[in-house]
N, C-alpha and C positions, 0 to 999 in steps of 0.2 A: 504494500500500500504506500503511495507517495507521501512524502513528508510535507506538511503545511509550513512553508517557510515563514509566513507572516506570523503565525502563532509562535513559532520557534523564536523569532526575533523579539516578540513581546515578552516571552518567557525570559530571555537573556536580559532585557531591560528591567524587568521586575526583580530579577536576581541581583543585578548590580545596585538597583535602588535600595533593596532590602539591606544589602551590606552597608551602604552609606547611612541608612537610618539606624542600624545597629551601632555603628561607630559613634554617631551623634548621641544616641541613648547612653552609650558607655561613658562618654564625657560627662554627661549629667550625673550619672551614678557615681563617678569618681569624685565629683564635687560634693555630692551628698556624703560619701564615705569619708572625705577629708574634713569637711566643715559642718556637716549636718548635726542635728541635735542628738540623734542616736549614738553617733560616734563619740561626741563630746561627753554625753552622759555615761557611756560605757567606760571611757577613759577616766572620768572623774570618780565613778564608783570604784574602779580598780585602785586608784591612788588613795582615796579616802579609806577604803577598807584596809589597804596595806599599812597606812599610817596608824590606824587604830590598833591593829594586831601587834605591830612592832612596838608601839607605845605601851601595850599591856604585857610585853615580854614574850609574846607568842611569835612563831615564825610567820613571815609575810605570806599572806594568802590573798587571792584575788576573787573573793566571792562576788556574786553578781546580784545580790539582793538590792532592789531598787530603793532609792532614798525616799523618805516620807514625802507625800504630796500635799501641798498646801491648797485647800479648796477655797478659791476666791469667788466662786459663783460665775466665773467667766470662762469661756472656752479658750484654752491655750492657743496663742497665736503661732501659726506655722512660720518658721523662719524661711528665708529665701532658699537655703540649701534643700530643705525638705520639699519645697515646691518644685525645685528642679528634679528631685527624686521622683515625684509624682509625674512630672512631665516625661522623665525617662521611661516610666512604665507605659505611658501613653504611646511614646515613640516605639517601644518594644512591641506593643500590640500591633501598631501600624506595620512594623517590620515583619511580624509574623504573617499578617494578611498579605503583604507583598510577596513574602517567601512562599506561602501556600499557593498564591496565584502563579508564581514562576513554576512550581511543581505541577500544578494542574494544567497550565498551558503547554508545558513540555509533554505531558501525557496526551493531550488532545492533538498536538502537532504530529506525534509519532503513532497515534492510535494504539498505544500499549501502556502498561504501567511504567511510570517514569523513574525506574531505578535499575536500568540495564547496563550501566557503566559506572566508573568511579565518580565522575562529576555528578551524576544524578544521585548516586548513593550518598555522597557527602551532603548533598542538598537536603535529602530527607532526614539524615542523621541530625544535622544541625537544627532543622525545624523542630524535631521532636525534643531536642535538648532545650531549646528556648521555651517551648510550651510547657515542658516539665518544670522548668525553673519558675515560670509565672505561677504555676500551681503551688510550688513550694514557698515562694515569696508571699503568697496570700495566706498560707497557714502558719508561717514562722516569721519572726521579726528580722528578716535578713535582706530586705529590699536593697539596702545600701551596699550589699555585697554583689549586686548584679553584674558589675563590671568584670568581676573575676570569672564569671561564667560566659559573658559575652566575648571576652578576649579570645579564648580558644575557638569560639564559634566563628568570630570574624577571621581569625587566622586560617581555619579550615576552609571557610568559604572563599577566601582570597586564593588559597592554593588550588582549590577545586575549580574556581572560575578562570584561572590563568594557566597553570602548568598541567592541570588534569582535565581541562575543558574538552568536550567531545561534541562534534556537530550532531544535531538531531538526526537520528537514522533508526531503521528497524534493528532489533537485536539479532545476535547470531542465532543460527538455527538451533544450536544446543540449548539456548535459553528460551526458546519458544515453547514454554510449558506452563501449565497452571501452577506448578510448584514455584515458579519465579515470584508469583504473587504471594504465596504463603511463606516460603522459606526466607526469601530476602526481606520481606516486610517485617518478619519477626526478628531477624538479625539486625535490621536497621533500627527498629523500635528499641530493642534492648541496648544497642550501642549508644543511641542518643540519650537514653535515661542514665546509662552508666557514667556519662561525662559529669553529671551533677554530683554523685557521691565521690567521684574522683577529685573534683575541686573542693568539695566539703571536707574530705579527709586531709587534703593538703593544708587547708586553713585550720583544721583541727590541730595538726601538728604545730603550726605556728602559735596558736592560742595556748596549747598545752605547754609548749616550751616557755612561753612568757609567764604562765602561771607558776611554773617551777622556778624560773629565774626572771624576776621583773626587769632586769637589765637587758635581757634578750628581746629583740623586737620591741624596744621600749616605746617607739612612736606608733607602730602599726598594730602590735598585739592587743593593746587595751581597747582599740576600736572594733575588735571582732566580737561577735556574740559569745556567750559562755560556751565552753568546750562541750558541755553535754548537749547543747542545742545543735551544734555542728555534728556531733556524733549521732544524734537521732536522725538528722537529715540524711546522713550517709547511709545509715542502717535501713531506714524505711524505703528510700529510693532503690537501694540494692535489693531489698526483699521483693519489691514490685518488679524489677527488671529481670531478676534471676530466673523465675519460671518462664518468662517470655523467651529468654535466651536459651533455656533448656529445650523449649518447644522448637525453636529455630534449628538447634543442632539435630534434634530427632528428625525433623522434616528434611533436613539436608541429607541425613543417612537414607531416608526412604527414597528421596529423589536420586541419590547416587546409585541405589540398587536398580531403579528403573532405567537410568541412563547408562550406567557402566557395568551393571551386573554384580555389584557388591555393595554392601552397606558401609564398609569402612576399608580404606586402602592406605592409610597413613600418608595421604597427600599433605603437603605443607600447610594448606589452609585448614584442613581437618585437624591436623595435629595441634596447631597453635590455638585453634578454637577450643579443643579439648583441654589444653593447658589452662586457658582462660577460665573455662568452666570449673576446673579443679580449684583454681585460686579463689574464685568467688565462693565456691562451696566451702572452702576452708575459712574464708572471711566470715560467712554466716555462722559457721560452727564456732569459730573463735569468739565472735560477738555474743553468741548465746551462752558461752562459757565464762563464768565470772573471772577466772584468772587471766583471760586473754582480751578483755575489753580495753578500750582506750587506745593508747599509743600503738601497741603492737597490732591491734585489729585495723587501725587506720593505715598502717604501713602495708598490711596485706591487701587492703582495698586499693591502694595506690598501685601496687604491683599488678593487680588484676586489670586495672585501667591501662597501665603501660603495656601489658600483653595485648589488650584489645587494639590499642593504637598501632602496635607493632604488626598485628595481623592485618590491619587496614592498609598500611603503607608498604612495609618491607615485603610482606608475603605477596601482595598484589603486584608490586612494581619491580621487585628484584628477583625473587625466586621464580622458578618455572614449574608449573603443575597443571592439573586438570581444571583448576579454578582461575585460569588466566583470562579473565574477561574484563579487565580494567577499562578497555576501550581507549587506551592511550597509545598514540602512534609514536 
């Protein structure tokens, strides 16, 4: 079926505009992170609590109990940084709409599901990441950390739209199967969600290190949410993504049996995906075990995300195997 070049061009324009909107939103979130009320209050609580404990002869701790609130009968006035943060959310939602439009137009232009090459796969992974973060930011007080999630998204989309860009075209005959819809969509959905706990675990290590040694990350650490908040975000998003990832791996095995006559053949893509599955299973097990919560569990989560990124780029672009469908010339 011929490709609709007009829709393909509109898709590319929507993609580029979405990246630009994400960058602008990221700037607004950085301003809120640096100068906003949440960041200042978190830093003030950390310093005040540390001074109280040290003055009482106890080791410095960085509790996050909020200070008493004085009720004046008036609604607290939002400062300029917080307004910029709300504008950042609005821009992020606009970016998601443009992002989704780019994906939809790509599918309409090619008359197939729009995840048949690396460019399209990165597009859907990043879209799922941003949507997941919007849900997380609504449930947890972490909106001012949005720039740390948008940064890898913008980097991935820039790489995908430049070095990995593929002209809209029908997929290879080997991919013309209904399993492309099921298997790849599950893999993309889980990979997109996994980016959020990866970032949350990195920030957890920063906050936890600052809690143990207030001199470490003295300017950045106090502005982060409490370590247990970041730990819950990482755990709950991983719990959501892991069954989807497991489903994607099982569907891949079924597709492999139908296409190549075997469920498993230790292809590089299969092997690294299995390693990632084992790492995330170890994270969930360690997180559910009292002795392995906290820092060690966060490190395992980061390792799992690193393996996922390695599987996305190195295995697809460097190694040679049966899954060489990156669409990069």
